[in-house]
Structures are given as C-alpha cells and as structure tokens.
N, C-alpha and C positions, 0 to 999 in steps of 0.2 A: 643165841638160842633162847627162846622164851622159857620161863620158869614153869613149875608145875601148875596145873589148873587148880583153882580152889575146889574143895569138895562141896557137897550140898550143905545148905544152911541147916542149922540145928532145927528139928521139927518144932513148930510153935514160935520160932523167933520172929517171923514176920507178923504174927498175931500180936505178940507182945509189943513190938515196935508200933504197930497200928494203935493198939489200945493206949499206949503212952502218948502218941502223937495227937489223937483226938480226945484224950481225956476220958476214955470209956472205962467204967468201973467193971471189974471181972464179974460182978454180980448181975450186970446188965446183959451179959452175953446170952443167957437163955431167952430173955424177952425178945432181943433182936433176932435170934434164931427163929422164933415163932413168927415174928413180923415177916421175915424173909420167906418163909414157907407159905404164908397166906397172901402175900402181895400179888396182885394181878394187874397187868398193864393192858388195857384194851388196844387191839392192833387190827382194826377192821380195814380191809382193802389195802394193806400194806402201809398204813399211816398210823403212827402212834396218836391216840386220842388223848386229850387233856383229862377226860374223865369218862366213865361209862355213860353212854347216852349222848355224848358230845355231837356225834354225827346226825342225831335226830333233832338238834335245835333248828329253829327257823333262821333263815338267812337274814342278815341285817338289811335294813332298807338304806342301801348306800346313797341313793339319790337324795333322800331326805336329809341324811347327815351332811352331804355336800351342799345342800341348799341352805342349811342352818349355819354352817361353818366354812369360812374361806379355805381352810386346810384341815384335812383329816389325818394328817401325818401322826399326830398324837391322839388317836381315837380313844385311848385309855383315859386320857384327861377329860375329853368331851363326855365320855360315858360317866365318869366319876362326877363331873359337875352336874349332870342330869340325874344323879342318884341311881344309875343303872350299872 
C-alpha cells in the first residue's frame, strides 16, 4: 500500500530554489517583474518573429549567394565574411 501523498510545497519555495540556482539577487526581482510585464513577442501569421518588422525585410537573393559560394549551408559565415 502506498504511503501518504506529500502535501503542497511551502509557498515561495520554488522561487527560492530558482533564485539560488540561477544566482538571482532578491533585489533584482522587481526589475525582472517589470521586464516580464513589458516583454512583447511578435507572432504574425502564427510564426514567432525574430524581432518586430522581421516579416517586412526583403528576401535574400539566394541565386546570388549560390553563385558566389559553392555551399550556402553556413550562410551565417558567408554573411559575416561580407560584413552583413
């Protein structure tokens, strides 16, 4: 026969554990509360945008990149090398 089920955790215990685990100072809590209330994630057409206005950016000229580089698998490195 199983033993008694544990009761609910003490209020605030999870917060204390989290603060300790990530090294958050109690004095930082109000600032993070403000950040969480003001945070906005653009979600147009059901897709999370990297930033507001991301969907308005011009499409890359894929053909031009393929013509300049034998492989565009690491496009991030190509763009960095070109200063873009």
